[in-house]
N, C-alpha and C positions, 0 to 999 in steps of 0.2 A: 731194651726198646722203650719207647715213650709211654708215659701215663698222661692222658689228656684230661681226665676229670676225677675228682675226689669228692665224696660226700661223707659226712660224719653222721653215723646212726645214733639213735637215742642212748645206746649203751656205751658210747664212746669208741666203738669200733669204726673202721673206715671201709667203704666200698670204693675200689679204684677201677677205672676203666681206661682203655687205650688200645695200643697195638703192642701186645706182648704175648709171650707163650708160657711163661712160668709165673706163678704156680699153676695157673689155668689160662687158657686163651681168653684174652680181652676183658675179663671181669673177675675180680677177686675181692674177698673180704679179709681184712687184717685187724686183729684185736688191738686195743689201745696200747698193749705192750709189744706190738710188732710181730705177733705170731700169726701165721696164715691159718685161716679157718678152713680146714679140710672138709668139714661137713657142708659148708656153703659151696665150696668148689665142686663137691660131688652132686649137689642139687642143681647148680647151674650147668655142670657138665660141659658138653661141647655145644650147648644150645645156641650160642652166638658165634657164628663163623664170620669174621670180618673185623670190624673195630667199633669201639664205643667212644664217642666224642663228647658226650654230656650225660650227667647223672643228676637227677633231682629227687628229693625225698617227697613222698606223698602217701597218705592213708596207711601208715604202718609199714610201708615198703618204699620202693623207689622205681623211677622210670628212667630208662636209658634210651639214648638216641645215638645214631651213627649210621654205619653202612653194614648191614647184615640182612639176612632174609628169614631167620628163624630166631625165636618163636613167632615173630611177626616181622613184617618188612620195615626196617629202619627205626622203629620205635617199639619198646616192649616194657611191660611192667612186671616186677618181681616183688615177693615178700622179703622181709629183712633176712630170712634164712636162705634166700636164693631160689625159692620155688617160683616158677613162672605163674603169673596170674592169668590162667587160661580164659576166664570170662572176659577180662579187659582185652587181652591180646587177640582173641577171636573176633570180638566186635571191631577192634581197630583194623584187623586184617580184612574183614568183610567190607568195612565202609571206606577205608583209605589205603590200606597196605597193598591191595591188589592193583592200585593205579599209581602209587607214588613212583616216580621215575628217576629218583636221585637218592640223596641221603640227607639225614638230619644232622645239623651242625650244633644247634643249641636249643634248649627248652627251658621254659619257666612256668611255674605254677601260679595261676591267677588266684585272687582272693575267693572266687566262687568255686575253686577246684578244677577249673578247666586248664588245659595245657596249651600254651602258646609255643608253636614249633616253627623254627626257622632253619633254613638250609639251602642246599643246592638241589632244587627240584622244581619242576614246572607243573606237575599234576599232583594232587587235585587242584591246587592253586599255586601260582608262581611264588616260590621262595618263602611263603608264610601261610600257616594255617592254624586253626584253633580246634582242639579236640576236647570233647566233653569228658568229665571224670569217668564216664562209663566206657570210653574208648571210641565213641562215634564222632565223626566229623561234624563240626558246627559251622555249616556253610553260610548261615545268615548273619554273621557278626560284623559285616561291613569293613573288612580288612582292606588296607590300601593296596593298589596295584604297584608292584615294585618291578624294577628292571634288572635286578641281579640279587645275589644271595644275601640272606640275613645270617650274620655270623655271631651275633650277640643279642640276647634278650634279657632284659632286667625289668622286673615289676616292682614298683615302689610307690606306696601311698596312693594307690588307685590308678597310676599311670604305667603304661608299658613303653619302655624305651628299646628301640631297635638300633643296632649298629651293623654295618655290613659293607658289601661291595656295591650296593645300589647307588645310583645318582639321581633317581627320580622316585618319588616326588621331592626328595631333598637329597643333599650330598652326604651319604654315609651315616647319618644319624637322624632318627625320626622319633618323635614322641606321639604316642597314641593316647587319646583322652580316655 
């Protein structure tokens, strides 16, 4: 079954996410020599039931996005060893997770540590949101109104680039200042 995202950790190992059942459902860590990390798998356990579409490294761990409801809805943070970051996940669930009505397709970490989140959702804001490094929604960031999903987010040199199915305010590609 498919792997949709790979992130290389500081020690050279890989975290892979997608729609798969072996060695663990949806999320696994593989050493640089290709051996599955069973300790990681037992930490993650069956905490994500669904699929992972995106993984980004942050603060000594990683954030995953996709379609799942646990440990928080559609976005969750883990340490490099696979332990869920309960402080972040609970704040996210309290401020956003309880209202998000779709799934996360892509995330990117901004230079200030905030998380730009794109996907197929209308709540809490249509198709695009910004989450603080603490897991809370940053509603006052002046994000554009989009008419369809954000499928790609890239942050480079202070600019955020969005790609997706949207046709307004521009056709499929948008640069935010």
